[in-house]
DSSP file (Angstrom, degrees, kcal/mol; ACC not computed):
  #  RESIDUE AA STRUCTURE BP1 BP2  ACC     N-H-->O    O-->H-N    N-H-->O    O-->H-N    TCO  KAPPA ALPHA  PHI   PSI    X-CA   Y-CA   Z-CA
    1    1 A M              0   0    0      0, 0.0    37,-0.0     0, 0.0     2,-0.0   0.000 360.0 360.0 360.0 142.4  -21.4   -6.4    8.3
    2    2 A A        -     0   0    0     37,-0.1    36,-0.1     1,-0.1     3,-0.1  -0.315 360.0-104.5 -68.8 150.5  -21.7   -4.8    4.9
    3    3 A Q        -     0   0    0     34,-0.3    34,-0.1     1,-0.1    -1,-0.1  -0.475  43.1 -99.5 -72.7 146.5  -21.5   -6.9    1.8
    4    4 A P        -     0   0    0      0, 0.0     2,-0.3     0, 0.0    -1,-0.1  -0.350  39.7-110.5 -66.3 148.6  -18.2   -6.7   -0.1
    5    5 A L        -     0   0    0     -3,-0.1     2,-0.5     1,-0.0    29,-0.0  -0.613  24.1-129.8 -81.3 138.4  -18.2   -4.4   -3.2
    6    6 A D    >   -     0   0    0     -2,-0.3     3,-2.0     1,-0.1     4,-0.2  -0.753   7.2-140.7 -85.9 128.3  -18.0   -6.0   -6.5
    7    7 A A  T 3  S+     0   0    0     -2,-0.5     3,-0.3     1,-0.3    43,-0.2   0.754 105.7  50.9 -60.5 -23.1  -15.3   -4.4   -8.7
    8    8 A D  T 3  S+     0   0    0      1,-0.2    -1,-0.3    41,-0.1     3,-0.1   0.041  71.4 119.5-102.8  25.9  -17.8   -4.8  -11.6
    9    9 A M  S <  S+     0   0    0     -3,-2.0     2,-0.6     1,-0.2    -1,-0.2   0.859  77.4  44.7 -57.6 -36.9  -20.7   -3.2   -9.8
   10   10 A F  S    S-     0   0    0     -3,-0.3    -1,-0.2    38,-0.3    20,-0.0  -0.944  88.3-135.6-114.8 113.6  -20.8   -0.5  -12.5
   11   11 A D    >   -     0   0    0     -2,-0.6     3,-2.1     1,-0.2    -3,-0.1  -0.509   8.0-142.5 -66.8 123.3  -20.5   -1.8  -16.1
   12   12 A P  T 3  S+     0   0    0      0, 0.0    -1,-0.2     0, 0.0    -4,-0.0   0.725 102.4  57.0 -62.0 -18.8  -18.1    0.5  -18.0
   13   13 A M  T 3  S+     0   0    0      2,-0.1    -2,-0.1     3,-0.0    -3,-0.0   0.497  78.3 114.9 -87.9  -4.6  -20.4    0.1  -21.0
   14   14 A C    <   -     0   0    0     -3,-2.1     2,-1.3     1,-0.1     3,-0.4  -0.520  63.2-144.6 -69.4 123.5  -23.4    1.5  -19.1
   15   15 A P    >   +     0   0    0      0, 0.0     3,-2.4     0, 0.0     4,-0.4  -0.232  46.6 144.6 -85.4  50.6  -24.4    4.7  -20.7
   16   16 A S  G >   +     0   0    0     -2,-1.3     3,-1.1     1,-0.3    -2,-0.0   0.798  67.7  63.4 -60.9 -26.7  -25.5    6.4  -17.5
   17   17 A G  G 3  S+     0   0    0     -3,-0.4    -1,-0.3     1,-0.2    -3,-0.0   0.672  94.2  63.4 -68.6 -15.4  -24.1    9.7  -18.8
   18   18 A A  G <  S+     0   0    0     -3,-2.4    -1,-0.2     2,-0.0    -2,-0.2   0.649  77.9 106.6 -82.4 -15.3  -26.8    9.5  -21.5
   19   19 A L  S <  S-     0   0    0     -3,-1.1    81,-0.0    -4,-0.4    89,-0.0  -0.355  73.5-131.8 -67.9 144.7  -29.7    9.7  -19.1
   20   20 A P  S    S+     0   0    0      0, 0.0     2,-0.3     0, 0.0    -1,-0.1   0.302  85.2  56.9 -81.8  12.1  -31.6   13.0  -19.1
   21   21 A F        -     0   0    0     79,-0.0     2,-0.3     2,-0.0    -2,-0.1  -0.969  60.1-171.3-141.2 157.8  -31.5   13.3  -15.3
   22   22 A Q        -     0   0    0     -2,-0.3     2,-0.6     2,-0.0     4,-0.1  -0.994  19.8-137.5-148.5 145.7  -28.8   13.3  -12.6
   23   23 A I  S    S-     0   0    0     -2,-0.3     6,-0.8     2,-0.3     5,-0.2  -0.939  75.2 -41.1-106.9 116.3  -28.7   13.2   -8.8
   24   24 A G  S    S-     0   0    0     -2,-0.6     2,-0.1     4,-0.1    36,-0.0  -0.442 114.1 -18.6  67.3-137.7  -26.2   15.6   -7.5
   25   25 A D  S  > S-     0   0    0     -2,-0.1     4,-0.6    35,-0.1     3,-0.4  -0.177  90.2 -74.3 -89.7-170.0  -23.0   15.7   -9.5
   26   26 A K  T  4 S+     0   0    0      1,-0.2     4,-0.2     2,-0.1    -3,-0.1   0.810 130.3  33.5 -55.9 -33.6  -21.7   13.1  -11.9
   27   27 A W  T  > S+     0   0    0      1,-0.1     4,-2.4     2,-0.1     3,-0.3   0.611  89.6  91.3-103.9 -14.5  -20.7   10.7   -9.2
   28   28 A T  H  > S+     0   0    0     -3,-0.4     4,-2.5     1,-0.2     5,-0.2   0.894  88.7  48.6 -54.6 -49.0  -23.2   11.2   -6.3
   29   29 A G  H  X S+     0   0    0     -6,-0.8     4,-1.9    -4,-0.6    -1,-0.2   0.884 112.6  48.7 -60.1 -39.2  -25.7    8.5   -7.5
   30   30 A M  H  > S+     0   0    0     -3,-0.3     4,-2.0    -4,-0.2    -1,-0.2   0.869 110.0  51.1 -71.1 -35.1  -22.9    6.0   -7.9
   31   31 A V  H  X S+     0   0    0     -4,-2.4     4,-1.7     2,-0.2    -2,-0.2   0.909 107.4  54.3 -65.6 -40.6  -21.5    6.8   -4.5
   32   32 A V  H  < S+     0   0    0     -4,-2.5     4,-0.4    -5,-0.2     3,-0.3   0.931 109.1  48.2 -56.7 -45.3  -25.0    6.3   -3.0
   33   33 A L  H >< S+     0   0    0     -4,-1.9     3,-0.8     1,-0.2     4,-0.3   0.868 107.7  55.1 -64.6 -35.8  -25.1    2.8   -4.6
   34   34 A C  H 3< S+     0   0    0     -4,-2.0     3,-0.3     1,-0.2    -1,-0.2   0.825 113.7  41.6 -64.6 -30.2  -21.6    2.0   -3.2
   35   35 A L  T >< S+     0   0    0     -4,-1.7     3,-1.7    -3,-0.3    51,-0.5   0.383  84.1 103.8 -97.4   3.3  -22.9    2.8    0.3
   36   36 A E  T <  S+     0   0    0     -3,-0.8    -1,-0.2    -4,-0.4    -2,-0.1   0.839  84.1  43.1 -55.2 -37.7  -26.3    1.1   -0.1
   37   37 A H  T 3  S-     0   0    0     -4,-0.3   -34,-0.3    -3,-0.3    -1,-0.3   0.291 124.3 -75.0 -98.1  10.5  -25.2   -1.9    2.0
   38   38 A G  S <  S-     0   0    0     -3,-1.7    -1,-0.3   -36,-0.1    46,-0.1  -0.781  76.5  -8.3 133.5-174.5  -23.4   -0.1    4.7
   39   39 A R        -     0   0    0     -2,-0.3     2,-0.3    46,-0.1    46,-0.2  -0.183  55.1-175.7 -59.5 145.3  -20.3    1.8    5.8
   40   40 A R  E     -A   84   0A   0     44,-2.1    44,-2.9    -5,-0.0     2,-0.2  -0.995  23.0-124.4-142.9 147.8  -17.3    1.9    3.5
   41   41 A R  E  >  -A   83   0A   0     -2,-0.3     4,-1.8    42,-0.2     3,-0.4  -0.502  37.8-104.6 -81.9 161.1  -13.8    3.2    3.6
   42   42 A F  H  > S+     0   0    0     40,-0.6     4,-1.7     1,-0.3     3,-0.3   0.910 122.4  50.0 -52.1 -48.4  -12.6    5.6    1.0
   43   43 A S  H  > S+     0   0    0      1,-0.2     4,-0.9     2,-0.2    -1,-0.3   0.817 107.9  54.3 -65.2 -30.2  -10.6    2.9   -0.7
   44   44 A E  H  4 S+     0   0    0     -3,-0.4    -1,-0.2     1,-0.2    -2,-0.2   0.822 106.5  51.3 -72.5 -31.1  -13.6    0.5   -0.8
   45   45 A I  H  X S+     0   0    0     -4,-1.8     4,-0.8    -3,-0.3    -2,-0.2   0.864 105.8  56.4 -71.0 -35.3  -15.7    3.1   -2.5
   46   46 A R  H  < S+     0   0    0     -4,-1.7    -1,-0.2    -5,-0.2     6,-0.2   0.762  88.6  78.2 -69.3 -25.2  -13.0    3.6   -5.2
   47   47 A V  T  < S+     0   0    0     -4,-0.9     3,-0.3     1,-0.2    -1,-0.2   0.937 103.7  31.0 -54.0 -56.3  -13.0   -0.1   -6.2
   48   48 A P  T  4 S+     0   0    0      0, 0.0     2,-0.7     0, 0.0   -38,-0.3   0.709 114.6  64.4 -77.2 -15.8  -16.2   -0.1   -8.3
   49   49 A L    ><  +     0   0    0     -4,-0.8     3,-1.8     1,-0.2    -2,-0.1  -0.452  62.6 159.1-101.5  59.6  -15.6    3.5   -9.3
   50   50 A R  T 3   +     0   0    0     -2,-0.7    -1,-0.2    -3,-0.3    -4,-0.1   0.770  67.6  54.9 -55.3 -31.0  -12.4    2.9  -11.2
   51   51 A A  T 3  S+     0   0    0     -3,-0.2     2,-0.3     2,-0.1    -1,-0.3   0.593  86.4  96.2 -84.2 -10.1  -12.7    6.1  -13.3
   52   52 A I    <   -     0   0    0     -3,-1.8    -3,-0.0    -6,-0.2     3,-0.0  -0.602  69.7-134.3 -84.0 140.1  -13.0    8.5  -10.4
   53   53 A T     >  -     0   0    0     -2,-0.3     4,-2.5     1,-0.1     5,-0.2  -0.559  22.6-114.9 -85.0 156.1   -9.9   10.3   -9.2
   54   54 A P  H  > S+     0   0    0      0, 0.0     4,-2.5     0, 0.0     5,-0.2   0.889 117.1  54.0 -56.6 -38.4   -9.2   10.5   -5.4
   55   55 A K  H  > S+     0   0    0      2,-0.2     4,-2.4     1,-0.2     5,-0.2   0.929 110.4  44.7 -62.3 -46.4   -9.6   14.3   -5.6
   56   56 A V  H  > S+     0   0    0      2,-0.2     4,-2.6     1,-0.2    -1,-0.2   0.890 112.8  51.1 -68.4 -38.5  -13.0   14.1   -7.3
   57   57 A L  H  X S+     0   0    0     -4,-2.5     4,-2.9     2,-0.2     5,-0.2   0.919 110.2  50.2 -63.6 -41.7  -14.2   11.4   -4.9
   58   58 A T  H  X S+     0   0    0     -4,-2.5     4,-2.4    -5,-0.2    -2,-0.2   0.930 112.0  47.4 -59.9 -46.0  -13.0   13.5   -1.9
   59   59 A Q  H  X S+     0   0    0     -4,-2.4     4,-2.3     2,-0.2    -2,-0.2   0.903 112.9  49.2 -62.0 -41.9  -14.9   16.5   -3.4
   60   60 A T  H  X S+     0   0    0     -4,-2.6     4,-2.5     2,-0.2    -2,-0.2   0.934 112.1  47.2 -64.4 -46.8  -18.0   14.4   -4.0
   61   61 A L  H  X S+     0   0    0     -4,-2.9     4,-2.4     1,-0.2    -2,-0.2   0.885 111.8  50.8 -63.8 -38.6  -18.0   12.9   -0.4
   62   62 A R  H  X S+     0   0    0     -4,-2.4     4,-2.7    -5,-0.2    -1,-0.2   0.917 111.7  47.4 -64.3 -42.5  -17.5   16.4    1.1
   63   63 A A  H  X S+     0   0    0     -4,-2.3     4,-2.0     2,-0.2    -2,-0.2   0.902 112.5  49.6 -64.8 -40.4  -20.4   17.8   -0.9
   64   64 A M  H  <>S+     0   0    0     -4,-2.5     5,-3.0     2,-0.2     6,-0.9   0.886 111.8  48.2 -66.0 -38.3  -22.6   14.8    0.1
   65   65 A E  H ><5S+     0   0    0     -4,-2.4     3,-1.3     4,-0.2    -2,-0.2   0.923 110.4  51.8 -66.2 -44.1  -21.6   15.3    3.8
   66   66 A R  H 3<5S+     0   0    0     -4,-2.7    -2,-0.2     1,-0.3    -1,-0.2   0.876 110.5  49.1 -57.4 -39.4  -22.4   19.0    3.5
   67   67 A D  T 3<5S-     0   0    0     -4,-2.0    -1,-0.3    -5,-0.2    -2,-0.2   0.434 118.1-111.7 -83.8   0.2  -25.8   18.2    2.1
   68   68 A G  T < 5S+     0   0    0     -3,-1.3    22,-0.5    -4,-0.3    21,-0.3   0.697  85.2 118.2  80.3  18.8  -26.6   15.7    4.8
   69   69 A L  S   <S+     0   0    0     -5,-3.0    18,-2.4    -6,-0.2     2,-0.3   0.774  76.2  22.3 -89.1 -28.2  -26.4   12.6    2.6
   70   70 A V  E     -B   86   0A   0     -6,-0.9     2,-0.4    16,-0.3    16,-0.2  -0.946  66.0-138.9-134.5 156.7  -23.5   10.8    4.3
   71   71 A T  E     -B   85   0A   0     14,-2.8    14,-1.8    -2,-0.3     2,-0.5  -0.906  14.7-148.2-109.8 146.9  -21.8   10.8    7.6
   72   72 A R  E     -B   84   0A   0     -2,-0.4     2,-0.5    12,-0.2    12,-0.2  -0.970  11.4-168.5-116.1 123.2  -18.0   10.7    7.9
   73   73 A T  E     -B   83   0A   0     10,-2.9    10,-2.5    -2,-0.5     2,-0.5  -0.957   2.7-163.3-117.1 118.9  -16.6    8.9   10.9
   74   74 A A  E     -B   82   0A   0     -2,-0.5     2,-0.4     8,-0.2     8,-0.2  -0.871   9.0-150.6-101.4 129.7  -12.9    9.3   11.7
   75   75 A Y  E     -B   81   0A   0      6,-3.4     2,-2.0    -2,-0.5     6,-1.1  -0.825  19.2-124.2-102.1 138.0  -11.3    6.7   14.0
   76   76 A D        +     0   0    0     -2,-0.4     2,-0.3     4,-0.1    -1,-0.0  -0.542  67.5 123.4 -81.3  78.3   -8.4    7.7   16.2
   77   77 A E        -     0   0    0     -2,-2.0     4,-0.1     4,-0.1    -2,-0.0  -0.842  65.7 -92.1-131.8 166.1   -6.1    4.9   15.0
   78   78 A N  S    S+     0   0    0     -2,-0.3    -2,-0.1     1,-0.2     3,-0.0  -0.955 120.3  30.6-124.9 112.2   -2.7    4.5   13.4
   79   79 A P  S    S-     0   0    0      0, 0.0    -1,-0.2     0, 0.0     0, 0.0   0.525 115.7-112.2 -73.7 158.2   -3.0    4.5   10.4
   80   80 A P        -     0   0    0      0, 0.0     2,-0.4     0, 0.0    -4,-0.1  -0.237  30.6-155.5 -60.2 147.0   -6.1    6.7   10.5
   81   81 A R  E     - B   0  75A   0     -6,-1.1    -6,-3.4    -4,-0.1     2,-0.4  -0.994  11.2-176.6-129.1 132.3   -9.3    5.1    9.4
   82   82 A V  E     - B   0  74A   0     -2,-0.4   -40,-0.6    -8,-0.2     2,-0.4  -0.989   3.8-168.9-128.3 136.3  -12.3    7.0    8.0
   83   83 A E  E     -AB  41  73A   0    -10,-2.5   -10,-2.9    -2,-0.4     2,-0.4  -0.947   7.8-151.5-126.0 148.5  -15.7    5.5    7.1
   84   84 A Y  E     +AB  40  72A   0    -44,-2.9   -44,-2.1    -2,-0.4     2,-0.3  -0.917  15.7 177.9-117.5 143.8  -18.6    6.9    5.2
   85   85 A E  E     - B   0  71A   0    -14,-1.8   -14,-2.8    -2,-0.4     2,-0.1  -0.998  31.8-107.3-146.2 143.7  -22.2    5.9    5.6
   86   86 A L  E     - B   0  70A   0    -51,-0.5   -16,-0.3    -2,-0.3     2,-0.1  -0.441  30.6-141.4 -67.8 141.1  -25.5    7.0    4.1
   87   87 A T     >  -     0   0    0    -18,-2.4     4,-2.7    -2,-0.1     5,-0.2  -0.361  35.8 -94.3 -85.8 177.7  -27.8    9.0    6.3
   88   88 A V  H  > S+     0   0    0      2,-0.2     4,-1.5     1,-0.2   -19,-0.1   0.914 131.1  50.4 -59.3 -42.2  -31.6    8.6    6.3
   89   89 A L  H  > S+     0   0    0    -21,-0.3     4,-0.5     1,-0.2    -1,-0.2   0.915 110.7  48.7 -62.6 -42.9  -31.7   11.4    3.8
   90   90 A G  H >4 S+     0   0    0    -22,-0.5     3,-1.3   -21,-0.2     4,-0.3   0.899 108.3  53.7 -63.5 -41.3  -29.0    9.8    1.6
   91   91 A R  H >< S+     0   0    0     -4,-2.7     3,-1.6     1,-0.3     4,-0.4   0.808  96.2  67.9 -64.0 -28.9  -30.8    6.4    1.7
   92   92 A S  H >X S+     0   0    0     -4,-1.5     3,-0.8     1,-0.3     4,-0.7   0.746  88.2  67.1 -64.9 -20.6  -34.0    8.2    0.4
   93   93 A L  H <X S+     0   0    0     -3,-1.3     4,-2.6    -4,-0.5    -1,-0.3   0.726  82.2  75.9 -69.4 -21.2  -32.1    8.7   -2.9
   94   94 A L  H <> S+     0   0    0     -3,-1.6     4,-2.6    -4,-0.3    -1,-0.2   0.858  90.8  55.2 -59.6 -34.7  -32.2    4.9   -3.5
   95   95 A T  H <> S+     0   0    0     -3,-0.8     4,-2.0    -4,-0.4    -1,-0.2   0.922 110.0  45.6 -62.9 -44.2  -35.8    5.2   -4.4
   96   96 A L  H  X S+     0   0    0     -4,-0.7     4,-2.5     2,-0.2    -2,-0.2   0.900 112.7  50.2 -65.4 -41.3  -35.0    7.8   -7.0
   97   97 A I  H  X S+     0   0    0     -4,-2.6     4,-2.5     2,-0.2    -2,-0.2   0.913 109.7  50.6 -65.1 -42.4  -32.1    5.8   -8.4
   98   98 A D  H  X S+     0   0    0     -4,-2.6     4,-2.3    -5,-0.2    -1,-0.2   0.907 111.1  49.1 -60.7 -41.4  -34.2    2.7   -8.6
   99   99 A A  H  X S+     0   0    0     -4,-2.0     4,-2.5     2,-0.2    -2,-0.2   0.903 110.9  49.7 -64.8 -41.1  -36.8    4.6  -10.5
  100  100 A A  H  X S+     0   0    0     -4,-2.5     4,-2.5     2,-0.2    -2,-0.2   0.895 110.9  49.8 -64.8 -40.0  -34.2    6.1  -12.9
  101  101 A R  H  X S+     0   0    0     -4,-2.5     4,-2.3     2,-0.2    -2,-0.2   0.917 111.6  48.2 -64.5 -43.1  -32.8    2.6  -13.5
  102  102 A A  H  X S+     0   0    0     -4,-2.3     4,-1.6     1,-0.2    -2,-0.2   0.921 112.4  49.4 -63.5 -43.1  -36.3    1.2  -14.3
  103  103 A W  H  X S+     0   0    0     -4,-2.5     4,-3.0     1,-0.2     5,-0.3   0.924 111.4  48.9 -61.0 -44.7  -37.0    4.1  -16.6
  104  104 A S  H  X S+     0   0    0     -4,-2.5     4,-2.2     1,-0.2    -1,-0.2   0.870 106.8  55.1 -68.0 -35.5  -33.7    3.6  -18.4
  105  105 A R  H  < S+     0   0    0     -4,-2.3    -1,-0.2     1,-0.2    -2,-0.2   0.890 118.1  36.7 -60.3 -37.2  -34.2   -0.1  -18.9
  106  106 A Q  H  < S+     0   0    0     -4,-1.6    -2,-0.2    -5,-0.2    -1,-0.2   0.855 132.9  21.0 -83.5 -37.0  -37.5    0.7  -20.6
  107  107 A H  H  X S+     0   0    0     -4,-3.0     4,-2.4    -5,-0.2     3,-0.3   0.530  88.9  95.8-117.6  -7.4  -36.7    3.9  -22.5
  108  108 A L  H  X S+     0   0    0     -4,-2.2     4,-2.8    -5,-0.3     5,-0.3   0.892  86.1  53.4 -59.0 -42.3  -32.9    4.2  -23.1
  109  109 A P  H  > S+     0   0    0      0, 0.0     4,-2.2     0, 0.0    -1,-0.2   0.919 111.6  46.9 -57.8 -41.1  -33.0    2.6  -26.6
  110  110 A E  H  > S+     0   0    0     -3,-0.3     4,-2.5     2,-0.2    -2,-0.2   0.906 112.0  50.5 -64.9 -41.9  -35.6    5.1  -27.6
  111  111 A L  H  X S+     0   0    0     -4,-2.4     4,-2.3     2,-0.2    -1,-0.2   0.935 112.2  45.9 -61.7 -47.8  -33.7    8.0  -26.1
  112  112 A L  H  X S+     0   0    0     -4,-2.8     4,-2.3     1,-0.2    -1,-0.2   0.873 112.2  51.6 -65.0 -37.0  -30.5    7.0  -27.9
  113  113 A E  H  X S+     0   0    0     -4,-2.2     4,-2.5    -5,-0.3    -1,-0.2   0.916 109.8  49.5 -64.9 -43.5  -32.3    6.5  -31.1
  114  114 A A  H  X S+     0   0    0     -4,-2.5     4,-2.2     2,-0.2    -2,-0.2   0.899 111.6  48.9 -62.5 -41.3  -33.9   10.0  -30.8
  115  115 A R  H  X S+     0   0    0     -4,-2.3     4,-2.4     2,-0.2    -1,-0.2   0.915 111.2  49.4 -65.6 -42.3  -30.5   11.6  -30.1
  116  116 A A  H  X S+     0   0    0     -4,-2.3     4,-1.7     1,-0.2    -2,-0.2   0.915 111.7  49.1 -62.3 -42.4  -28.9    9.8  -33.1
  117  117 A A  H  <>S+     0   0    0     -4,-2.5     5,-2.4     1,-0.2     4,-0.5   0.891 111.2  50.1 -64.3 -38.8  -31.8   11.0  -35.4
  118  118 A H  H ><5S+     0   0    0     -4,-2.2     3,-0.9     1,-0.2    -2,-0.2   0.906 108.9  51.5 -65.7 -41.6  -31.4   14.5  -34.1
  119  119 A E  H 3<5S+     0   0    0     -4,-2.4    -1,-0.2     1,-0.3    -2,-0.2   0.831 112.5  45.5 -66.0 -32.6  -27.6   14.6  -34.7
  120  120 A T  T 3<5S-     0   0    0     -4,-1.7    -1,-0.3    -5,-0.2    -2,-0.2   0.465 114.9-117.1 -90.8  -0.9  -28.1   13.3  -38.3
  121  121 A G  T < 5       0   0    0     -3,-0.9    -3,-0.2    -4,-0.5    -2,-0.1   0.677 360.0 360.0  77.1  18.6  -30.9   15.8  -38.9
  122  122 A R      <       0   0    0     -5,-2.4    -4,-0.2    -6,-0.2    -5,-0.1   0.480 360.0 360.0 -76.4 360.0  -33.6   13.2  -39.5
């Protein structure tokens, strides 16, 4: 069974938008991390991604399914139940995400300092 998602999985103070690289759209990398430990329902993915709207999450998951990064399994139940899971291709993104996290731990202060200096014309 997959581990429960922590509501604080993504620190709201984390400047991930400041990084000079991105996987997919704004949310794809974070959805990959939400699915790292196994299948999740739509509502379970939304817990740690508090800032995402249902519409944007739906669009992101559809794009990820189209690209072969996730599988969507619909169960014939009442109420309907749908689960998302990373494919082998989707899981391969975890290596890239880990590398990006390591890079940012090491270089983010320098990056932010350079941007601040550029904005002030130094």
